[in-house]
N, C-alpha and C positions, 0 to 999 in steps of 0.2 A: 201125740201131744194132747194132754188133757184139755178139754174145753170147759169154759166157765160153767156151762149148764151141767157138767158132770161133777165139777169140783164143789159147787155149793151144797148139794145134798150130802156129799162126803163130809164136808165141814160141819153140817148139822148133826150128822151121826157122831162125829168126834166130840162135839160139844155136849151132846146128850150123854154119851158114855162117860165123859169126865164129870158131868153133873152127878151121875150115879156114883161114880168112884169117890167123889168128894164127901159122900155120906156113908160109904161102905166101910165098916170097921176093919175089913181086910186090907184097906189102903190107908189106915190111920196115920202111919208114918209119913205119908205123902200128902195128907189133906191140905196143909198150908201151901205147898207148891202147886197142887192141882187148883186150888181156889185162886191163887195169884194168876195162874195161866188162864183160868176161866174169865177173870176180870178183863184180861187183854182180849181174849177171844170174843167176848160179848161186845166189847167196844168196837172191834173191827166188823163184827157181824151187823151191828146196828148201822155202821157207816155204809156197809155193803147194801143193806136193805133200803137205804135212801138213794141209791144210784140208779140211773137209767139202765146201765149195763146189766144189773141184777134182773130188772123187769124183762128186758129183752132176752136174756139167757134163759129165764124160766119159761117165757112164752115159747121159745124154740124147743125147750125140753119137753113141754107138755103138748106141743102141737106137732111133734115129729120134725121132719126136715122142711116143712112148709112154714115159713115165717111170713106172717101177714105184713105187708109193707105200707100199711096206712100210717099217716102221721099222727102218732099218739102223744107227742110231747109239744 
């Protein structure tokens, strides 16, 4: 089962790839759909960025299996 700490970086890669595709002439037929999808993706990424679970997941990802249990909130 994917963990939040693994999913967030994948989401960032997906978003970055779609941003590139939204300006790539090879995907011109799909630009409108890609941009509409990016609007939604950015909205949810911004919400995610404001949550405590994002901070905790990223702390766990960058510190390995050792999560510091100090009260940060």
